[in-house]
N, C-alpha and C positions, 0 to 999 in steps of 0.2 A: 327806430331803425328799421330799415327796410330789408326784409329777407324772406325767401321762401320758407315754407314750413317743413315739417319732416316727411309729411306724406309725399310731397312734391319730390323730395331728395330721394325718397325710395322709388318712387315712380320712374325717376331718370334712370336710377340704378337697374331696377328690373327690366325696363324697356331696352337698356344697353345691353344687359346679358342676354336677352332673348335674341337681340340683333346679332351679338358676337358669335353665338351658338349656331344662328341661322337654323333653327329647328324647333321643333315642338318641346317645350320645357315645363316641367310640371312646377306647382305652386310649391312643394316640398324642395325641389331642386334649387329654386330661387331663393327661397328662405335660408337655405343652408348656405349657398354662395355668398351670403353677405351677412349671416348671423341676425337675421330679421325674423321675427314672429311671423309664422305661417298664416296666422289669422290677419295680419296687418298686409301681408303681400296678397292674400285673396281678396282684401278690400280694395286694395290699389288696383289689382287687375280687373275686378269687377267694373270699376269706374272708367278703366281704360277700355274695356270691352264696349260698355255702354257708349263711348265717344266715337267707337269704330277704329280704335287704335291697334287693338289685338283681337285675334279669334280664339276660340277655345274648342278644344277636341276632347271628346269623351273617349273612355276605354283605358285599358292598362297602360298603353303608352300615349295617353292623353296628356293635354296640359295647354299651354298657350304659345302662339306664334304671332309675328307681325302680321297685321292685315295689309300692309303695304310695305315696299322697300324702304330700307333704312334711311335713304337720302330723302324720303318723301314724308318723313315724319321729323317735324321741327320740335324743338324745346317748347315754343309757345303751344303747340297742339297738346303737349304733355301737361303743361301747367293748367291750361284751359280745361281739360278733362277733369283734373284733381281739385282744382281751386275755383274755376270760372276765369271770366276774362281778366287779364293784368291791367290793373287801374291804379295809379299811385295815389290819387286822391279821388275823393267822391265825385268831383264834377269833371275828373280828367279824361274820363271815357266817352264823354259826350252825351251819356245816357240820362245824366241827372237833370237836365232842364226843367226848370218848374218846381223841383223839390228843394233845391238849395236856396236858403232864405239870404245867403250873402252875396249871392251871384251879381246882383246889380252893382255893388261897389267892391267887389274883389278884384284886385290888380294881378292877382296870380294866375287866374283862370286859364288865359290863352297860352302862357308860358308852360303850365302844367299841362295842358293837353298836348303841346309840341314835345315835351319831356315824355309824356307817356307814349306818344306815337313812337319816338326814338327807341324807348325800351322794349315796346312790342315788336318793332324792326329787328333789334338786336337778337331777341328770342326766335324770332322767325327765321333768322339768318343761320342758325346753329341747328344742323340736323343729327340724328342718331348716328349716321355715318361719319360725320365729323368727330363725334365723341369716340368712336371706334378706332380712330387714328390718332388720337391724343396719346401722348406718353403716359405710362402708368406712374402714378405716384410712388415716390421712393418706399422701398420696403413692402410693396403691393404686387401681386400678379394678377392678370385678369381674373375675374370670378371672386375677387374680394380676399383671396387668401393670403396670409402674411408669408414673406419669403424667410 
């Protein structure tokens, strides 16, 4: 089954919450908004900061804010920051040449590379700004609280 891991889920939630608030948000506030461990949120934010997607501010009013506007942050950039490049198969990213022993007789390589390109394009086409304007799931309000 193809699915994103939980850390990516949390990263998208955290980034969307920071974008929604459009302010400096603490790790504690982000953890409380979604009922996620503050330790996990800190781990996610560290990776996002390393990738240049958020910046941190110290002090009593410190926390994290977006490093660039929400419309300039794609889902692909979040996935790449937390998991590395999206690659459906070992060879589909185009970086495995010379390492794959089945490449000379594999009939799926070109198709998988095309599919990988389409999947990456789909993740690139969705920004945090797009997520901010998506309808809230039934029974939830922004910030993760139940209604």
